[in-house]
N, C-alpha and C positions, 0 to 999 in steps of 0.2 A: 455492413461494412461502414464504420464511421469515418471521419475525415482524416484521421492520423493513420489509420491502417490503410486507407487508399493512397496515403502519400508513401507508405512504408511498400505497398505492392509495387507503385509506380518506380521507386527507388531500386527495387530488387532488379525488375526488369531492365532499367537503364544501365545499372552495374554490370548485371549478367552478360547484357548485350556487347559491352565493352571488352569484358575480360574472359568470357566463357568459364569462369569460376564460380562455384557456389557462393553465396552472399551471406556473410554473418553479420550480427547486430552491432558488433564494434565497428566494422566499416561504416554501416548506415549511419551510426551516431556520429562518426567522425566527419562524414562527407555530406550527408543529406540531412539528417535531422538532428541539428546542433542542439536544439533545446529539449531533447529527449534523451532520457537515460537508457543504457543498453538493456536493463532489465525489463524495463517497460516495451522496448522494440521487441525483445524476446518474447515477451506474452502475447504481443500482437501477431508475430509471426507463427507462434503456435496456433492461434486463432485462424489465421488465414490458411495454415497447413489443414487444419480440420475442415474448414469450409471447402476446401479442394482448389484453392488459388495457388498455393506452393507446395512444394515437397522436398523431403531431405534424402539426397541420393545415398548418403552414408551417415551413420550416427554421429560421427565427430565432425562433419562437414556442416556448412551453411545450406541456405535454401536457393532453389532455382523455381521459376514459374513453372506451372502447369499448363495445359492447353485452355484451360478455363481462366487461369490468371492471365495469359496473354490475350485471350478473347475480351476479358474485362478491361484489360490496358487499352486495346484498340478502340473499343466502344465508348468508354467512360473517362479515361484519363488522357489519352494522347490528343495533342492538340493538332488541327490540320496544319500543315506546312505548306507554304506558298514559295515556289522559287522565285528569287530575285531577279529583276530585270535583266541583270548581267548574266545570270545563269542561263536565263530564257534566250538571250541573244547568242550565248556560246553555243547552245544547243541546236539553235536554228542553223547557225553556221556550219557545225559538224554534220548535220545532215544534209546540207546542201553541197558540203564538200565531198561526202562519201556518195551521194547520188550522181555527182558529176563525173565519177569514175565508171559510171554505167552499171552500178551494181543494184540488184534486185532490192526493192524497198525492204521486204521482209528481213533480208540479209542485213541490209543497212541499220535497221532500229535494233536487231538483235545484237550485233556487234556493239553499237553505241550505248545500248543500256547495259550490257553486260560489263563493259569497261568501266561505267559510272558507279556500278553497284558492286562489283565483284561475285555477283550471282550467276546462276545459269539461267538464260534468257531463251526462250523458244518462240518463235513468231511464224507466222503462217497464214497463206490465204487459203479459205476453207474451200472454194469452188475448184480451184486447182490443185488442192492437195499438196502445195509446194510449201515445205517447212524447212526451217533453218535454226541451228542453236549455237549459242556461244557460251562460254565460261565454265565449262565442266572442270577444266583444270584449276581454275581460281576457287571453285566451290570445293574441290576434293582437297584444297590446302586448310579447310576449316576444321577445328578438332572434332566436330560432329562426324565429320565423314573420314575418319581414319579407321574404321572398321571395315573389312574386306565385304562383308555382307550388305554394308549401306552402298558401297561403291557398285556392286553387282546390281543391286536393285534399281540405282539410278541409270545404269548403263542399260539394263533391260527395258527400262521406261522409254528412253529414246529410240530404241529398235522399233517400237510400236506407236510412234508419236503421232501418226494419223488417227489411230484408235484413241489415243488419250485426247486429242484435240475434241473429238466427237462426243467423249464423255463430259469434257469440259463445257461444251457448247450446251449441252442439255441442262446445266446448273446455272447457267446465267441466261435469264429470262429478259433481261433490259440492257441498256447501254452503259451502266454504271460500272466502275471498277468495284472488282470483289476481292476481298481478302478471305483466303481460306487457311486455318491453322491446325496443324498436325492431323488428328484423326478426322478433321472436317473435310479434309483434302479428297476431292473426288477420284484421285488416282491411288488406289490403295497401297501399291508398292512405294511410294513415297509419303506415307502416312507420318513419316518423322520429319518431314518439311513443312514449311509453310509456302504458299503461292499466292502471288498477287497476279489477277486476270484482268486484261481490259479487253473487251471486243471493239472493234473499229470498222468503219467503212471508208474507203478511198473516194476520191472526186470521181473516178471512173465507174464507182458502184460496187467494187469487189469488198467481199466481207472477210475481215481477218480476225486473228486473236493474237494477243500478245501476253505471254505468261513469263513471270519472273519466279524462279524457284530457289529457295534458299533456306538457311537453318531457321529454326523456330526464334532464335534470338535476333533475327534481321532487324534493321532500321525501318519499321514501318512507316513512320510518317514520311521519311524522305523518299523511300522507295515507292510509296503510292504517289507522292507528288510528281516525281520524275516520270511514272508511268502515265498519269494523267496528262502530263504537258505534252509528251511525245505523241500520245493518242490524238490530241487537239491539233498538234502540227500535221500529223497523217491526214486527218479528216479534212483539214482546210486546205 
């Protein structure tokens, strides 16, 4: 992939994240690659499709990223995002505020992170097998989850959340935040989603997992930075 093709892939991911509509060459030429003709962009999009980074859902439509396209974006194109000092202080205040209401820590962070991202968040302490989730209603408002089959699969996953977390725990062998995209997902029933997972340990020694589940066109950089920061607050 050359530099221009990389820019095109990055632009398709960003535009599709915003709109949920397949992206055409005219939009890319108008909004992202002002010095490149639509014809050149179209040729590069054909190349990216042949290489497995994009696909065209309908003959007359634009293109959307594949799992491989998202993976390349996350590893090669996406810039790490750091929360501003103001955002960090606001998060600290919110966590302290909710904790002051004597709400369980896992419930506190699930509710907070779901509210910030609009995604489904599941949090739990592994030893106690205490799990809580927030954000199903917000997630079901996304266009990807308008089909009844998708809703049923998500709901069924939550029925077996303790088993799900055991599966996830086998896939994370260190303390780093991990991103699973589509079919990489360790939970088969939600292979149409992406998941960002963060293991954490509280000061009292309890081991927990924080999992954010959303559409594959989620804002990976922002979501990763939020989950990393919340993990650091919990651990300290």
